[in-house]
C-alpha positions, 0 to 999 in steps of 0.5 A: 475545255470542261464544256467540250462536247463529247464526240459520239460515234453511232455505229449502225447498219451492218452485215446482218439480216437485222440491218433495217432494225439497226437503222431504226434503232440508231435513229432513235439513239441519235434523237435521244443524244443531247446536242448540247452535250454531244457531237454525233457522228453517224457511222453506217456499215453497209450490208456488204460490211464496208464502212469508213473505220478511220472515223472511229479514231476521231470519236470519244465513245462509240455507241454500237447499235448493231443487231445480230452477227458482225455487230452484236456477237463480239466481232465488232467489240473486238475491233473497237477494243483493238482501236482503244476506244470506249464503246457502249455495251457488253465486251467481247466475251459477253457479246459472243456468249450472249449471241450464241444461244447454245453456249448461252444456255449451257452457261445459264444451266451451269449457274442453276438458272432455269431454262427450257429443254433444247437440242443443238444441230450442226449443218449436215447433222441428221436428227430424226423428227421422231427423236425430237418429238420424243425429247422435246414434245410438240410443238418446238421452236427452230432457230438459228443459234446466232441471230435475233429479232425472230429472224429465221424462227419457225414454230413446228407442229409436224414432220412436214413443218420440221423439214421446212423449218430446219432448212430456213434456219440453216439459211442464217447459221451453220448451227441451229437450236431446237427448243421445247415450247413453254406455255406462258406469258412472255416477260422482258426485263431491262438491265443497266450497269457494269459491276453493279447492274440494276433491273427495270420493271418488267414488261409483257409482250402479248403477240396476237400471232402464234409467237412473237415473230419478226413481223409482230415485232417490227411490221405492226402485224399484231403485238402489244406491249404492257409496261409495266407487266401486271405481275405480283410483287414476288414474281416481279422481284424474282424476274429482276433478280434472275435478270441481273443474275443472267447478266452477270453470269454471261459477263455482260456490261452496259446494257441487256434485255433478258426475256422470260416465260412465266407459267400459270403455275408461277414458274419462271423460265429464262429464254435468252438475253439480248446484249444490244436490245432494240432502241426503236420507238417501240422497243422494250428496252427504253420503254422499260427504263422509261417506266422505271423513271429513266427517260431515254435521254438519261438512259443514253447518258448513263450508257455512255458514262458506263462505257467511259468508266469501263474503259478507264478501268481497263486502261489501268491494267498492266499489259506488260511484265516489265 
């Protein structure tokens, strides 16, 4: 029995604009899982949201590799919690607040974590472009509040682009976030752990476009990853400290990738966290741990261990008053 293989259900696909990214990430996770230790069960969710959920009960641990709404926002985590199966990554609360850029930024601000200025707009709400320009300056970034992988994001420099951008963002969400432009280097740091998370070496994304768009990330349209990032020791230490603080503040567990801007002055601004970061062959989360001494095969082992560890602790909690 000691050598019995763990059954790992890799959950991927999903009803989100990031379906294809999820498929690619899942392929990399499956390749990294040691066939001597694990029996892999692939569970694909269609773009219509349909999947054979009866499989879930047959696995020992679920490894969700879902990006965006319906997978990374707490909805799938809630389902997995109800089915009483261990799963990799943040729980319901950490997933939900990590996905919603509005709630995330307010929590980070309350914890005295440095963030950029932002404005929230709900569908149907009107906001004069002149007011946006006065408050945030130009250019600004317009994003769906609940999405990732740079989907639906626009850089806005004038009134014409503003109307086009908000229309595009509202295609994907009923709430959008408008953020000030923060000139600086784009730095990313991976986090791993539950109660005592640790941070990887930071890496830098150099986009050969105006910003780190979806195409720059996944379609080979021009971005370069520098791992580890060329930063001084004090900046590296501060980035790592902030990454862990963000992770803890947002009630995250398992894994997360925290994204920053580092200004020429040395000031560090937190952009956001990604609670199910990409696991494709070019994704920063596994690359940063590789550079920190944890190859992807060991990384997935650790994530599975963390999932089981959390599950066992939760099982000890009382659920009745008797």
